[in-house]
C-alpha positions as a Markdown table, in Angstrom:
| # | Residue | x | y | z |
|---|---|---|---|---|
| 1 | Met | 71.7 | 49.7 | -111.8 |
| 2 | Gly | 71.9 | 50.7 | -116.0 |
| 3 | Phe | 71.2 | 54.1 | -117.0 |
| 4 | Trp | 67.3 | 53.4 | -118.2 |
| 5 | Thr | 66.7 | 52.5 | -114.5 |
| 6 | Phe | 68.2 | 55.5 | -113.4 |
| 7 | Leu | 65.8 | 57.9 | -115.3 |
| 8 | Glu | 62.5 | 56.0 | -115.0 |
| 9 | Gly | 63.4 | 56.6 | -110.8 |
| 10 | Leu | 64.3 | 59.9 | -112.3 |
| 11 | Leu | 60.7 | 60.4 | -113.8 |
| 12 | Leu | 58.6 | 58.7 | -110.8 |
| 13 | Leu | 60.2 | 61.6 | -108.4 |
| 14 | Ala | 59.1 | 64.3 | -111.5 |
| 15 | Asn | 55.6 | 62.8 | -111.0 |
| 16 | Ala | 55.4 | 62.6 | -107.3 |
| 17 | Phe | 56.6 | 66.3 | -107.3 |
| 18 | Ala | 54.0 | 67.1 | -110.1 |
| 19 | Ile | 50.7 | 65.7 | -107.6 |
| 20 | Leu | 51.8 | 67.8 | -104.3 |
| 21 | Asn | 48.9 | 69.9 | -103.5 |
| 22 | Glu | 49.6 | 73.4 | -102.9 |
| 23 | Asp | 46.6 | 73.9 | -100.3 |
| 24 | Arg | 46.8 | 70.7 | -98.3 |
| 25 | Phe | 50.0 | 69.5 | -99.0 |
| 26 | Leu | 52.9 | 72.8 | -98.7 |
| 27 | Ala | 50.8 | 75.5 | -97.7 |
| 28 | Pro | 50.7 | 74.0 | -93.7 |
| 29 | Arg | 54.5 | 73.3 | -94.0 |
| 30 | Arg | 55.4 | 77.0 | -95.3 |
| 31 | Trp | 56.8 | 75.8 | -98.9 |
| 32 | Thr | 54.7 | 78.2 | -101.3 |
| 33 | Leu | 56.1 | 80.4 | -104.1 |
| 34 | Ala | 55.4 | 83.3 | -101.4 |
| 35 | Glu | 57.7 | 81.9 | -98.8 |
| 36 | Leu | 60.2 | 81.6 | -102.1 |
| 37 | Gln | 59.6 | 85.3 | -102.9 |
| 38 | Ala | 60.1 | 86.8 | -98.9 |
| 39 | Gly | 63.9 | 85.6 | -99.5 |
| 40 | Gly | 65.7 | 82.0 | -99.2 |
| 41 | Arg | 65.8 | 81.3 | -102.9 |
| 42 | Asn | 70.0 | 80.7 | -102.3 |
| 43 | Thr | 69.1 | 77.9 | -99.6 |
| 44 | Leu | 68.0 | 74.3 | -99.8 |
| 45 | Lys | 64.1 | 74.7 | -98.7 |
| 46 | Gly | 64.4 | 77.4 | -101.7 |
| 47 | Gln | 65.3 | 75.2 | -104.0 |
| 48 | Val | 63.8 | 72.0 | -103.5 |
| 49 | Ile | 60.1 | 74.9 | -103.3 |
| 50 | Gly | 61.6 | 76.2 | -106.8 |
| 51 | Leu | 61.7 | 72.0 | -108.4 |
| 52 | Ile | 58.2 | 70.9 | -107.1 |
| 53 | His | 57.1 | 74.3 | -108.5 |
| 54 | Ala | 58.7 | 73.5 | -111.9 |
| 55 | Cys | 57.6 | 69.9 | -112.0 |
| 56 | Gln | 54.0 | 71.5 | -111.6 |
| 57 | Phe | 54.4 | 73.4 | -114.5 |
| 58 | Met | 56.1 | 70.8 | -116.6 |
| 59 | Arg | 52.6 | 68.5 | -116.1 |
| 60 | Leu | 52.4 | 67.9 | -120.0 |
| 61 | Pro | 56.0 | 66.9 | -120.9 |
| 62 | Leu | 55.9 | 64.7 | -118.0 |
| 63 | Ile | 52.4 | 63.1 | -119.6 |
| 64 | Leu | 54.1 | 62.2 | -122.4 |
| 65 | Leu | 57.3 | 61.5 | -120.7 |
| 66 | Asn | 55.6 | 59.0 | -119.1 |
| 67 | Leu | 53.8 | 57.8 | -122.1 |
| 68 | Val | 57.4 | 56.9 | -123.6 |
| 69 | Thr | 58.6 | 55.1 | -120.9 |
| 70 | Ile | 55.3 | 53.1 | -121.3 |
| 71 | Ile | 55.7 | 51.9 | -124.3 |
| 72 | Val | 59.4 | 51.2 | -124.6 |
| 73 | Lys | 58.7 | 49.2 | -121.4 |
| 74 | Leu | 55.8 | 47.5 | -123.4 |
| 75 | Val | 57.9 | 46.9 | -126.4 |
| 76 | Ser | 61.1 | 45.6 | -124.6 |
| 77 | Gly | 59.5 | 43.8 | -122.1 |
């Protein structure tokens, strides 16, 4: 596995976190920002909630990174 493949995997993971719907998926499992503010920021669950919301906040850079990845894949074959 090369470094480029590793970066593509991280990009796919960030895309998966970015498309999670808070009302349908996260709220029934109590993975919302309200849970994070009630305490538990240093727990693993709190860190994952923060990562999910950071990915959702950074959607425009994710779109640009996806475009760059597609263009590189098209050029390199």
